[in-house]
N, C-alpha and C positions, 0 to 999 in steps of 0.2 A: 292844498287845494290848487288846481290848475288855473293859471291865469293867462290872459292874452291869447287864448285859443280861438279858432273860428267858431261861429255861432251855429254849428250843427247842434242837434238836440243835446242840451246839457241841463240836467236836473240838479238843483242845489237844495238841500234840506235847511230849513230855518227853525231854530228852537228859541222862542221868546222866553226870557227870564225877567221877571219883575220882582224887585227886592221885597216889596210888601207882601207878595204871595209866597215867597220862598223862605223867609226868615221869621223867627219869633222875636218878641220884644228884646230878648237877651242876646240877639245876634246869632243864635244857633239856627241851622236849617230846620224848617218845619217838619219835613219828612226825611228820615234816614233809613237805609237798609244796610246791614252789615257795617255800620259806622260810616257809610258814604251817603252824601246827599242824593236825593231821588234823581236829579237831573243827570248824575253820572251814569245811571243805568239807561236812561233815554239816549244819551250820547253814545254809550257803548254799543247800543243796538243799531246805531246809524253809521258810525265811522267804519270805513273800510268795507262797507257793504256794497254788493253788486246792485246797480241801479241808480246810485247817487254819485255825482261827480264831486261832491264836497258838502260840508256842513257849516252853517253860520250860526253862531250863538249871539242873539241880539239881546244883550243885557243892558240894565239901566243904572247900575250903581257900581262904583269901584270896589265896594266891599265884597263883590263876587270874585274879584281877581285871585285871592289866595286859593279859592276852590277851583278856579278855572285854569290855573297855571299848568296843571297836569295835561290839559287838552291842547296846549299850544303846539302847533305843528300838525295836530290832527284835525282841529277845527279852526275856523276863522272867527276871531272875537271882534264883534262890532258893538260899540257902545252907542245906544240910541239916546236921543235927547229926553230931558225930564218930562216934557209935555206929553210924551207918548206913554207915560205911566199914570195918567189921570184916570179917574174912574170911568169916564165916558169913552175912553179909547178902547178899541177892539183889537184883536189879533190881526185883523185885516189891515188896520191902520199901520201896524208894525210891519207887515209884509210890504205895504206900499212904500214905507220908508226904506226898507232894505232894497227893494227894487230900484228906487231912485239913487241909492248909494253905490250900487254895483259899479258903474263906470268910474267913480272917484276912487274906489278900492281896487280898480283894475281886475275885477272878477267877471268872467263871462258866464252868463246863464241865460237860457231861453225860458226856463220854468223854475218856479219856487214851490217847494212842498212844505206845508206847515206841520210841525211835530211839537205838540205841547208836552212838557215834562210830566204832566199828571197822567199821561197815557204811556207808561213804561213798557207795556206789552203790545206787540203787534203780531198778527198771524205770520207763520213761516212763509217766506216767499212774497210777502206783501210789497216790499220795496221793489223787487224785480217786476212785479205785476203792474204797479202804478207807473213805473218807468216805461214799460212796454205799451201800456194804454196811452199814456201821454205822448209818446213818440209817434204812435200811429194816428193820434188825433190832436195835433199840435195846437189847434185853436180852441180846444175844449177845456173847460174847468172840470177836474176830476174830484168827485165828492164821495167819500166813504159814508155809507148810511146803514142804519139797522132798521129792520122792519118793526114798526110799532103795532102791537097787538091790543092796545087799549083804546078806549073811547074818550074823546075830549069834547069840551064845550068851548066855543069861540065867540067872541064879540069884537067886531072890528072897530066900533065906535060906541061910546057910552049910551047913546040913545037907541041903539039897535037892539033887537032881540037876540038872545043867545042862539047859536047854531050848533047842533049836535053833529060831531064828526065821528063816525063809527069806523073802527079799524078792521084789519083783515080777519081778526078773530070772530067778527060778527057777520060781515058780508064779504064773501070771497072776491067779489068784483071791485072792492075798494082797497087800494094799497096806500098805506100811510108810512112814510119814512122819516126817521129822525137823523139829521145830518150830524156827523162826528168829525168836524173839520180838523180837530187836533190829532186825529189818528194818522193824518197824512194827506190832506186835501192838496191838490196840485193846481197852480194858477200860472198861465202864460205870463211872462214878465210884462209884456206890452199891455196887458189888461189891468195891471196894477198901477193905474195912472191917477189914483185919488178918487175914483168913482167906480169901484168894483160892482158889476151888475151880473147877477146870475141869469143869463139869457137862456134861450133854448139850447144853446150849445154846451150842455152839461152832460158828463158821463157819470153815472152812478155806479159805485162799487158796493155790493152788498156785504155787510160785515156780520158775522154770526154774533148772537146775543152775548155769548160768554166773553168774546174779545172786547166787544163794545162796552161791557160792564166795568172794565178795569179803568175807571177814572178815579184816581186817588183823591182828588179834590172833593168828590162826593162822599167818599168813605171817611173823611176826616182822619182821625188817628186811631181807627179801629185796630186794636192790637192783633186780632185774629187775621185780618187782611194783611197787615205788615209781616206777620209771621209766615203766612203763605208765600208772599212775594219773596221774602228772604230765602226760603227754601227753593223757590223756582229759579232764581237767578244764579248763574255760575259766578263764583267769587273771583272774578277776574278784573274787577274795576280797580 
């Protein structure tokens, strides 16, 4: 990873890893493909890809180290504090910590992109595209979203009546989008100041349903899904 460069546009990918999400009670990785932990495939799709200036793995437990040793020199390993693994902590809190740690680690970045290990697949050219969009709109948060074709009922407060929200499948003039931050949402570093706000300056990238569906955390340990992913990935990890 390049360090001490000028602050022209520089996009760094961040992969948060939390021990409780990644390992079973016996200490083995929860998800494996071809005998490799799932995050290996996520990292393999990010390292040495056009559009990213580097990759930071924000892990929370030293028990990751035997598995991450192979990525030394390809990724920057950053151990985050224990409190950032609590249940009420979000991936945005982790990004905020990474942004704050950049100067101490002598890493220059203008933007951070979030890549969760449960999304091992991304459309071809996606990294190049988010880099292009972020570079052209440096103050904008870039959010990948999929179009939601279903109808939802919402209640803002317990005493309020339910409100029916109809999606694009029912009314063509209504667009409902579901954000997929873990696919590669991009945040300007200076906005990661402990109070991230999704203001009007947001750029939406539409993601096709089939790509957005590959969230392994939702699929649990479905053997058919893992079999498909094993066939999809090149055995180069």
